[in-house]
N, C-alpha and C positions, 0 to 999 in steps of 0.2 A: 596345366598352368605354365605360363612362360616363367623360366629362372630369372638370375639375376642380370641387370644390364650390364653389358661390356664396359668395363672402367675407361677404356679409350673412347668408346664412343660418348661417355658423360662428360668428357674433357673436350671434346669435339663440339659437341652441343653447347656448351657453356662459350667456347670459344667463336663460334659462329653468331651466337645470339648477340644482337646490339642491345646493351642492358639500356641504353638511353630511350629505344623505342618501346621496350618492353615497358619501362617504368612510366613512361609517357602517356601508355593506355590507361594508367591509373591517376598520375600526378602532372599538374602543369610544370614544366620544368623550364628555367630560362638559363642564360649562360651565368656561372659561375666562376669563370676564369679560364686557363688552358685546360682542356682536357676536363672540363668540370661544370657539371649543370647541377642546378640547385632548386627545390620546391618545397613546399609545406609538407612535412612528415606525414605518411599515411598510417603512422603505427600511433601517434597521439596527437592531441590538438596542441595547436601552437599559434602564434599570432604572426610572427616572422620565421622565414625559411631557415631552417638549419640542417635539413635534408640534402646531402649530397651525393651526386652518381659520377663515378668516373669512368667512363664508357670503354677507355685504352686497358684500363685495368679490370674490368670487368667486377667492381664492385661498388658498393654503396653503404654510407654512414649516416647516420643521424647524429649530430654533435648536440642534441636536446636530449634525445632519451638513450641514446647508445645503440639503438638497432643498428645492425650491418651485416652485410653478407653478400652473395653473389645472384644471378639470375635465379638459380633453383631455390636457394633462401627467400627470396622475394616473393615467389610464387606459393611457396609453401605458407609463408607468413598472410599473405594477402588474401587467398582463396582457400586457406586450412587444406591443403592436398598434402600427401605424404611426398616423401622424397621421388618414389619413383612416379607418381603420378605427376610431378612437377618435370620431371625430365621427360615425359611421355608428350606431355602439354607444349614443352618446347621444341621437342623435336618435331611434332606436328606442325609447329608455327613455322619452321625453317624447311619443311618437308625433308626432313632426314631419317633414313629408316635406320632402325635401332636394332642392334643384334643382342640376343639374349645368350646367357649361358647356362646350361643346365645345371643343376644342384644348389642353387640359389636358395638364400632362405626363405621362408614363408614371407609372402607380403604380410603387411600390417592387416588386422582385423577390421572389420567395418566395411561399410559401401564403397565401391570401386568409383569414383567421381569419374575418371575417364569415361566408363561405361554409363553413367547416368546422363553426362553431357552427351554422348553419342545419341543415345536413347532418343534425348529431347530434340536434337538436331533432326534426327531420321522422323521423329512426331511432327516437326514444323515442315519438313520437306512434304509430306504426307497430307497435312491440312491445307497447303497449298496447290496440290494435286487435286482434291477434293473440291477445293473452290472451282476449278473449271469443268468440274463434274455437271450433269442435268440436275443432280438435286442441289449442287452447289448454288444454283439460279438464285435460290432465297438468300443467300450471302450477298451474291453479286448486287441484287436488287437493295440490298440494305446499303451496300456501300456506295451505289450509285446514287441512292436518295439521299444520301449526304455529301455529294458533290465529290466522290473519289472514284475515278474509271481504273481501268486494270492496270494502268501504267504505274499510278500510285499505291494499289493493292501490291503490286509486284515490290515496288521500293522500300516498303516496311514489313515485307514478308506475311501480309495478311492472308489468312487462309480460312478453311470451312470443316468445321467436326459433324460427318454424317449423324441422321438420328438413331442409326442402329446401335447395340449395346455393346459390339465387339469388333468393330471395324478397324479402329487402331490398335486394338489388342493382338487380333490376329494377324494383321500387318506386321508388327513389331516382332511377336513371335516367330513368324517366318524369318525375322533377320536373325535370330538367335539370341533375343531377349527372353531372359525369365519373369514370371509373373512377380517374383520378389523385386527384381531390378525397375519394372515397370512401377510397382509400387513405391519405390523407395524414391523415383524420380518424380511422384505427383502424378503420373499419367493415367493411372487407373484407381478404382475406388474395390474396396472389397466386399462381398456379400456371402451370403451362406452357400451360394453355389459357386464361389470362387470371385475372380476380379471381372470387372467390366471398364468401359471406356468412362472416365471422369466427365469429359466434354462431349457433349451430344447435342447436335442440332443447334450449333450455336457458330458466331462470326469469330474467328481466333486470330489474336496478335500473339506473335513470340516477343518474350521480354530476353534482353540480351545484358550481358554484362559490359563492362567498360571494352572488352576485347573482343567483342562480336560474338561469344560464345552463348547459345540458346540456353537458359538456365531454368525458364518457365513460362506461363504461358497466362494471357487475360482472355476472357471468353464473355460473350454477350449474347444474350438469348435470343431467338428470332419468332418463336411459336408460341400461340397464346396457350396451347396445352402444357406447355413447360412451367413446372410448379417451382422450379428452382429460382435462385435469385437474379435479379437482372444481369450482373455482371459476377462471374465466377474466376477466381484464381487459382493458380497452383498453391496448394498448401506449402507451407515451410518443408524444405528438404535438406540434405546435405550440402545441395548447390543453390539454393533459392532462400534468401532472407530478405523479406519485403520490406523492412525497415532499412535495408541497406541498398535498396535498388532503386533507379529512378529509370522510368521507360521513356526512351529516346535517347538518352546518355551516349550510347553507343554512336549515333548519328551526329550528336551536338556537340560533343566534348570539344572538336578542333575548333567549332567555330567559339564556342563559351571560352577556350583558352586564349584564342586570337583577340576577341572582342572584350573579353572582360566583364561580358553581360549574360546573364542566363534568365529564362522566363520560365515560371513555373505554372502549369495549367492543371486542370483536373482530371484529365481522362486523354483515353489513347487517340480517339477522334479530333481532340482538340490538338494534340501534339500533331497528327497527320496535317491536319488545316494550318497550323502555323508553318510548319516546315514547307509547306506547298505554296504558302503565301510568302514566302521568302525570310520568315522568322526562324532561321535554322537553328536557333539556340533554345527551343522550347523542349521541355520535358515533364514527367508528370509521374506522381507516385502511383503506386501499385496495390490499390486497393487498402490503403492505410493513410493516416494524417501524415502530414510533411513535420518529421522532427527531427531531432538532434543529430541521429547518424545520417539523415539525408543532408543535413547542412555540412557535415563532415566531408561526404563526398563532394558535393560541390564545392566545397574551398578547396579542397585538392585540386580539383580540375581548372578553377578559374584563377586561383593564387589568390593571395590577399593584396587587395589594392583599394585604398581608400576611394577611389575614382570609379571602382566597379559598381555593376549594379545586378541586383536581381528583384525581377518583378513577378508578383503574385498575380494569378487570376482566380476571383472566387464567385460563385454563384450569387446572385442576389439574395437568396432564401435565407432562413435562419441558420440552416447547417453552415451554409458558406459564410456568414458573418462569425459563426463559431469558429471555422477553420482560418479566419483571417485573423482573429484574436489568438488563437493557439498559435500561428505563425509569428506574430507579434511577441508573443512572451519568449520565444527563442532568438528574437532577431538581433540581439546582442552578440550572439557568437559569431554575427557576421561583422567583418572589417568593411566589407562593401556597402553602399547604399541601398536600403530597401525600400520597395515601392507597391502599388497595388493598381491594377487597371481593372477597370468595371465597364463592360460594354453598354452602350445604349439599350434600354428597354430589357436589359436582363440576360441578353443573347451570349451565350458561350462561344468559344473563337470557332468552332465547327459552325455552329448556326449563322454567325456574324458573316463568314467567308461564302456560306451557302446564298445567303439573302441579299448579302452587299459586296461581295468581291473583295477580291484578296487587299485591295487598297483600305477597306475599312479594317482589316486584320492588322495591318501596318499601323494605320492611325490610332488603332486603341489602345498599342503599347507607348506611343508617342505623346498620348494624354494621362498619362501615369501619375499618381497622388502619392507624395511619401506616405508609408506604410503606417508611420506614427500618427500623423494627421486624420488616415482612416479610421485608425483605433480609437483616436480621441473622439472623435464624431460618435462612432458605433457606442462608445462607454456611456456618453452623455446621453444620447438617444434612449436609454433603457429607464430611464426616470422621468418623473414628471417635475417639469420646471416650475409649473406653475404654483407649487408649492413650496414652503421652505425647506421642509424635510426632503423633497426631492432635488432641490439644488444643492444642499449639504450633501447627500447620499453621492450626487453626481460629482461634485467637487472632490470628494474623497476617492473617488472612483478614477478620475481623469487627472488628479495634481501629478501621481506617480509616473504618468506616462510623458508627461511634458518635462518632469525631472530627468528621463531616462533618454530624451532625445540626444544622441550621440555629438552633435554639433552644439557645444555650450552658445553660440553666438546666434542661435535661432530659437533658443530656449526663451528670451524677454517677449518675442512676437508673439509666440504662442501663448505665452500666459495672458497677453493680453486678449488674445482670440479666445481664449477659455472664457475669462471675463466675460466677454461679449457674448458667447453663447449662453453661459449661465443667468447673465443679468445679474451679475455679483459685483461688488467693490474690487477693484483690481487690487489693493493693497490684502484684502483677504486670500484672493486668489495666489498673489505671491508669497505671501506667508505659506499657504498650503503646499505649494510647489519647492519651497525652502526645506520645509520639514521632510518633504517626502526626498530631498537629494541626501537629507542626513542620515537617512535609514539605509542600512544595506539592502540589497536585493528589493528595491522599491517596486518593481513588479514582476508579474508571474506567480506561479502557485509557489505556496509556502515550500520552502526548503530547509533540509536539516543543516544544520551547522556543520562546517567541514571538522574532522579531528584536529586536534592540535599536535603541535610536533610531538613525537614520542609518545600518541594515545594510539591505540588500536580502535581502527576505525569500527570494528565490530564491539568494542566495548562501551556500553551506554553510561557507564560510572567514571569513565575516564581512567581506567586503571595503567598506570605508566608501562610500557614496554621498552625492549631494548631498540634504540633508533637503528635504521638499516644503516647499512655501511656505506658512506658514500662513493658514487663513482668516480673511478682516475680519471681524468681526461683532461684535454689541453685546458681547460678554462680552472682547473683544478692548481694548476702550476703556479709557482711563484711570480710575481710581475717585477723581474728584474732584468738588467740588460744581458747579464752572464747566462741566464737561462734562455733568453730569447735566441741567443747566439747557438746553443745547445740543441733547443728544438729544431731553429732552421736548418741546421745541419743535417740532423735525423730526417727532417722531412725530404731534403735533398738527396740525402743517401737511400732512402726508399722508394722515391718516386722518380729519381733520375740517375739510379745506381751506374747503369750502362754509360750514360754520358761522362759522370763522374771518372770512370774507370774502375777496372780491378786493382790497380796497382796504388792508386789514392786512396780507395776505400779502403785496402787492407790497413793502409797505415791509419788511416781515420777512426777507425774499430780500436785502435789502441791508444787513443787519446784520452785526457782526462775529461770526465763528464762527471761535474759537480752534484748536479740535481739526482737523487738517488732514483727515482721513477724512470728518467730519461736513461741513465746509467743501465737500468736492467733492459731497457729496448736497445740500446748501442749492443748490448753484448748478444741478444738474439739476432741482429744483423751481421755479427762477427760469426756467429754459429753458423748461419745461413748462407753464408757467401757463396759456397760451391753451385747455388742454385741461381745465381745472377746471371740475366739475359735469358732465362727460361719462363715458360708460363708458372710454374711452380714458386717464383721467386717470394711474393707477398706472402703466399699460403705457406711456405718453409719458415719466414720469418715470424708468422704468427703462430706457428707450431712450436717454435722454439722461445717463444716469449711465456713468460708466466703469466698463469690464467688471470690474476688481478690486474695485470697491466695490458692485458690486449684490447681492451676499447681504446687505450692511449695508443697503442701502435696504430690499430687502425685509422685512428685520427690524425697522426702523423703523416699515413700513407694516402690518405683521401683528401687531406684538408688543401682549399687551394693556395700556392705558392704565392711568395708577393709579388715576383716578376709576372706582369701581365703580358708581354710580349714573346709567342711562342720562339720566335729565332733567337732570342736571348737567354731563354730558359736553361739552355744547356751551361751557357759560360755562367750565368748566375749560380747554377747548382753547385759547379765547380768552384768557383769563388767562395761560396760560404763552408764548404768544407775546407778549403784551405785556409781560412778565418780560423777554423776551430784548430787546426793544427797550429798555424802560427800562434795561437793564444798559448798551445802548449809548450812549444819551442822559447817564446818569450816568457814565461813562468819559468821554464829551466835557466833560461840567462841569468835571470834575477836571483836565483839560487846559488849560480856558480859565481857571479859576482860578488854575491855576499860572501860567498865561503873565500874567495880570494884577497877580500878586503879583511877578512879575518886573520888570516896568516901574513899581511903587512907587507912582507918582503917579495920584492917583485922578480929576485934573482933566487928564491927557493924554489926546488924542485918541483913540489908542488903546485906553487902558483905557475910556474910555466905550463905545466901540463892542462891547469885551467884554461890557461890562455888560448892554447891549442884548440883546447874543448871549444871555446868562444868562437874562435876562427871558424870551425867545423859547423860550428853550430849556426853561424850568419851563412855559410854557404847553403846550408840546407835550407835556411829560411829563403834565399834567393830561388834556389831549384823549385821551390813549390810554387813559384808566380811565374816560372818560365812554362809556355805552353807545350 
């Protein structure tokens, strides 16, 4: 087994990795200032972006939840990798050859994610080769029958799994993969006689994460004697979590981010049909219902824009209607406007393209209907409106839907529409909607009440517990002009230390800082001064900062500075540091003047010494402003 990765290689990988590009594979980033990008935090749900990336520094920080780190940390947290696996993934990304030193500590126990990903990649290549084989004709015929030629299959990496029991298994064993690794990757099943291919006699779609890594597969059966399910997916593995994956997102993420629009369809062939028709924002779930985690994934890629759109397609059958209502129950988690598109005659996008062409697919999404309107009609349709009981039940089911329409200006109109649909008195429907508006969580499945502050969420009886220690952050600082100056000066020292200069910085770290938490960061900057101008600067400051203040130090180092023009940033940084020192000298001047006034006699020797100090003090203040 290889030993420890050489430390210089780790630093080189971090230096060469563009953090904005890496994070951009998971989060839609916008310009947030000079050398600052921002987006929705991938580590917690939020409405407005508080996640900042500083590419030049190679660090990110969330001002909402406090998560921060570098490229290695980001991959560890996002993809649940070990430190070594993160470094190896980044090195592969930039085509950098790592050097391993012997005698390193043992790697962490558990599956080697890099090996599992590599096995999936090798399997994907094998399936593509098999699609071109003689036996693969069945797969090619299936694709051709749905309007997908060889070029389309290649674009999406579609392959074919042979009918035999061990074709893939033997192929991957010959490449050095063990049965245990193949089992952990979900590529094989286990029987009394050992492992055998999980996918046999099926068309195969590779499922990729947002960075393009193959993490699993979806497979559709082709043969009548196949007793398995119509669609078979990779089971949950260390690299594949179906509730967090959207098929096609690796291809759609750029278009979704640019256009602030996502189309959610129901199957792999629907995604292919949409993309080939020009709807390049189409994605699909992988064998599971669209849920909260999928919403979080989409929001990170799309960003939170009230004008953004998410359009769902559902089959017209009962299962499709249930899927639509499930999606609506979570719809409020989107800032974007949500819609549903149902094709004429109940055709899905794949069949629609096959029978009516690309234009029909594009037109389908142009005829979208607001999701709440679709849900409203579905709710009402479940009841017999010819009876009083049916109308009352329909009103109870539909009123919460109207109450939860995000745009309040649209509620009166849909209240009238609901009254018309039910044939009920408008006043009666208005009262029902108002009642639903006054109830918390008017729609969706019943939820448990959130724990009160100081209450253990696992304690059903509300026993008080010690409240968590509040996080020390920029937001927790006092809102006062003096604190603003100290905060801005420390930001300038951390972010523009070289531009400020070592001489001025050496003076600034001795300046009085009244806010005690900022004073702790100032002392850390003073201790780290020898590292100024090196790649270790920020890391050294954080190392010198007491643990309770490290979040605050990170925020000071990563927060966008008030100056928006890059060419004026250095001058601004120097000016604000000078202002901190000037405040110090003015305070000293005030003390000296007060001391001289107490002496009273201007001819006194002590008074003359103070006058000399005041002259020197004024000279020092003037010298601060000299370029």
